[in-house]
N, C-alpha and C positions, 0 to 999 in steps of 0.2 A: 340909740336907746329906743326900746319898744315901749310904746304907750298903748294903753287899752283903747283909748278913743282916737286911734290913728288908722288910716286905711290899710288894709292887708288883703291877703288872698289865699284861699285854698285852691288847689289845681282845678281849673274850670270855673271857679266861683270867686268873683270879687266880693270883698266885704267892707263894710264901713267902719268896723271896729273888730276887736279880738275877742269879744264875748260871744259865746255860743250857748244857746239853750240846749242843755243835755236832754236826751230822750227821758220822758217822765211818764210813768204809768198812769193812765186815767180810768180805764175800765168802764167806758160809757158807750161803747159801740154796740150796734145791734148784733144779734147772734150770727148773722151771715157776714159780719165785718163791715157792714155799711156805716157811714158817718152820720152822727146825730147833729142836730142843730146846736146842742150844747158844746160839742167839740168845735164846731165852726166858730162859736163865740169865743172859746178859750184861745184858739189860735189867732183870731183877729186881734184880741187884746194883747197877746204876746207880741205880735208883729208890730203893733203900735208902740210897745214898750221900750224899743230901742236896741234890742240885741242885734249882733251882726249877722247871725244865721239861726235858724231853728232846726233842730232834729226832732221829728214827731215821735210820739210814744210808741211803745212796743206794737209792731204790726206784723201779725203772723203771716207766713207764706202759705199756710195750709187751712183748708176748711175744716178738716177733722183734727184740730188741735184743741184739746179740751183742758189744757193746763189752767187757764183762767176763763172767767166769763167776761164779757164785755171787751174782747180784744178787737181792735181794728185788724182788717185782713186785706191782703192783695192777692187773693187766691183765685180770682175769677175776673174775666175781662168785663163782665157786666158792672163791676165796681169802679171801673176807670173814671166814668163821669163824676162820681161823687168825690173822688180824690182829686180830680181836675178842679172841681169847685174849691176845694181846700187849698190847693196850690195857688189858685187865682187870688183867693182872699189874702194869703200871705204875700204873694208877689205884688199885690196892689199897694202894699206899704214899702215896697223896694227891698224886701228881705228875701234871700235865698232860702230854700227849704230842702232838707234831706230826710228820707223816710228810714226809720230803723227797721230792717227786715229781720225777723226773729222766728224762732220755733220754740214753744214752751216745752214740748216733748213730742216724740214720734209715737203715733198710734197705728196699730195694725188691726184691720178688720178680722174678726174671728167669729164665725157663725152669726153674722149680723150685728155683732158688738165690737166697739173699738177699745182695744186694750193697749195700755202704754207698754212700749218696748224699750229696754235699755240698750246702749250702743253695742254691748258685748253680744246681744241676741239678734241683732239686725243682720239680714242677708246683705250680700254685695249689691243685689239689685235694689234693695230698700235704701241703701246709702246713696246710690245713683239717683234714686227717685227724689230724695231730699235735696240733693244738689240741684237737680232740675227744678224743683219748687222754688229755690231761691233765685235761680237765674230767671225763671218765668215771671216771678214777682218783680224783679228788677226791670224787666221789659215793660211790665204794666206801669211801674213807677215812672219810667221815662215817658211813656204815652200820657201819663196823668200830669206831666209837667214838673215833676221833682228834679232838683238840680243834682241830687246825688242819692246814694243809699248807704246806710251803715249796716254792716254785718254784725249782728249781736252775738258776740262770743264771750259774753261776761255773765255774772250773777248766777251761775249754775243752772241756766236754762239749757236747752238741748245741745248747742254747739259748745258751750262752756263745759258741759259734762263730757261731751265727746272728746275733747282735747285734754281732759284732766286724767292723769295717771290714777287718780283715786276712783275713777269709774270705768275707764277704758282699759280692758285687759285683752283686747283683740291681739291676734298673732298674724294677721294679714297686713297688707300695705297700709291699712288705716289704723294700726295699733302697734304698740311696743315703743319705739323710739319717739322722741319729741318730734322729729321730722315727719314720721309716719302718722302720728296722731294729728298733726297740723295739715295733713294732706287734704282734708275735707275743706279747710278754710281756703287753701290755694285753689282747689278745684272750683269752689264757688266763686272766688275772686276772678279767676281767669275766665270762667264762663260768662260772668257779667261783663267783663271788659270786652269780650268778643261780641256779645249780643247787644250791648248798649254802651258803645265806646265814649259817648259824650258825658256819661254820668261820672261824678266824683264818687270814688269808692273809699269808704272809711270803715274802720272796725273798732268795736268796743271790746276791751279785753281786761281780764282780772290781773292786777298786779300780783295778787295772791288769792288762792282759793280759800285761804284761812280754814282749811279742811286737812285732816291728817292724811298724808300721802298725796295731797293735790299739788297743783302748780304753785310754785313759790317764785321768788324774785328772779333767780337765775334762769329758770325755765321760761318765765315770761319774757325775759330779755332775748332768749334764743328764739322764741316764737315770733317776736316782733321783728328780729333781724331776718328771719325767713320771709315774712310778709313784705318787708321793705325790699329785699332782693328780688321778690317777685313782682314788685311794682304797686304796692298799696299806695293810695294817695295820701292818706293821713291815718293816725292812730289815736283813739281816745282811751286813756288809762283810767280804769276804775278798780273795783275790788269786790270780792264776794262779801256780802253783808255791807250794803252800800252806804248806810247812813250812820254816822257817829253822833251821839248826843253830846250836848254841852259844848258846842262850838262857840267861840267867842272872837269877835274881831280883834286882830293884833295879838291874840293869845295863842291860838291853836288851829289856825286856818290851814287848809291845804294838806290833808292827811295822806293823799296819794302822791304828793309831789316828790319825796325822796326817790321812789322807783321811777316815776315818770321822768325825772331829770336824768337818770342813768340811761333810760331808753332813748331820750332825746339826743344823748351824746353818741349813741351807737348806730342811729338810723339817719337816713337822708331825708325822709319824709317829715312833714310837720307833726308834732305831738301835741295833743290836746289833753289837759288834765281836768278832772272834775273832783269835787269832794271838799266841802267845808269852807268855801270862800265867802267872806262877808265884807271886805273892805277894798276899795279901789287901790290904796297904796300897797296893801298885802298882795293883791294880784299882780300889780306892776313890779313889785319886788321879785316875784317868782319869774316873770318874763325876762327880767333883766339880770338875775343872778344864775339863771339856768338857760339851756337851749330850748326849753319849752315855748311854743309858738302861740298857743291859744288857751283861754280859760273857758271851761263850760260850767254852767250853773243849772241846778235843778230846784231844790226846795226854796231858795230865796226868791225864785220867780213864782212860786205858788203863793207866797205871801204878798210879793210886790212885783207883778208882771212889768211894771214900768221902772224897776230898779235901775237899769241902764240909763234911762233918761234922767232919773234923779241924780245918779252919780256923775253924769256928764255935766249937769247944771251945777253941782256942788260936790267937789271931790272929797269933802269930809263926811259925807253921808255914809252910813254903814247899813247893812241889811238888818231888817227887823226880825228875820227869822231867828228863833230861839232854840232850834234844834230839838224840839220836843218829840219829833217823829209821829205825832198824832195824825198827821196827814195820811199815814199808811192805812189807818183804819177809818178814815172819813169817806163819805160818799164822793165819788169821782176824784179821789185823791186831792181834795181841796185842803188848803190851809184852815185849820179850825179857828184861827183868829180872824179869818176874813171870809165872809159870805156875802157876795155882792156889795152892798153898801152898809154892811153890818159887821161890827167887830165883835168877835166871840171871846169871852174870857171865862175863867173858871173861878168859882168861889173856894173858900178854904176847905169845903167838903167835897170838892171835885164835881159839883153839880154845874152843868152849863147854864148860863143865863145870857140873854141878848142885851147888848148895850149899843144904842145908836152911835154911829161914828160921826 
């Protein structure tokens, strides 16, 4: 019987429990991707909160990736010491840490300006350049002390779009069939494995693009099987349009579980599932009624970074996250009900007011 608070392991990574902090957007890095003091504080608090492992937020592999402001980046060797400080902070609490390697979009320099280019219009050399960027970023991650890397192929960012038939209409070896569109993922994974063999390599993927003509359940299953056969160490299952509102403990938790459970039956590597978990018994039910191995949490840890410690002390505690999704529009992607030692609430006219906690 699998228990949340029992020791477990991902390849190359021993864990004290089966709860993983899913990569969560912060948007507080400096323009060059360097780490701010606020980020160090966020991750120190998370590491003290009791999760089994942390996957850091969206970390671009490219300097000229303008999809968001405030992206962390592993695009230059000069940034390694700052990320080494981050991993040291997390490791000091006995928590392993994985960095999520991502690309918001590919940008081509044209007459001194950088223009976004969709997969169909990329040259073969540009595709190889992107693959190399992911591999180089993984090498930097290893030097910075990360225990693993997560290839971000979800949420309709660059890799997610590249593998989606709704976007990729190429006719070369990187387009057409599911296998060909997945070729870029396999090239990145194999390149990282060769360059940094000690790293745990995981991937985040959409169970569905929820987009007309995009990846749906059966194709997601096929891609995961290709990755598993190629030696991926674990798979985290998410979906496009990541956060569902109105989630309640014991009512509608785990909205990506149905597809994740099917994937877990068809692959040999551990499957991690994110999406709407609020209770300890709800999570353990998933672990024991399916082949899913790990649960990952995002928004509940924005509200309560120490939620794992609370649940371990009292199994009846449920997450205070109310699925309002207001964190998406808040500064630094913080829970609007929590700001340091202040509880935020809204009056009936939707005006914010501060209430001491």
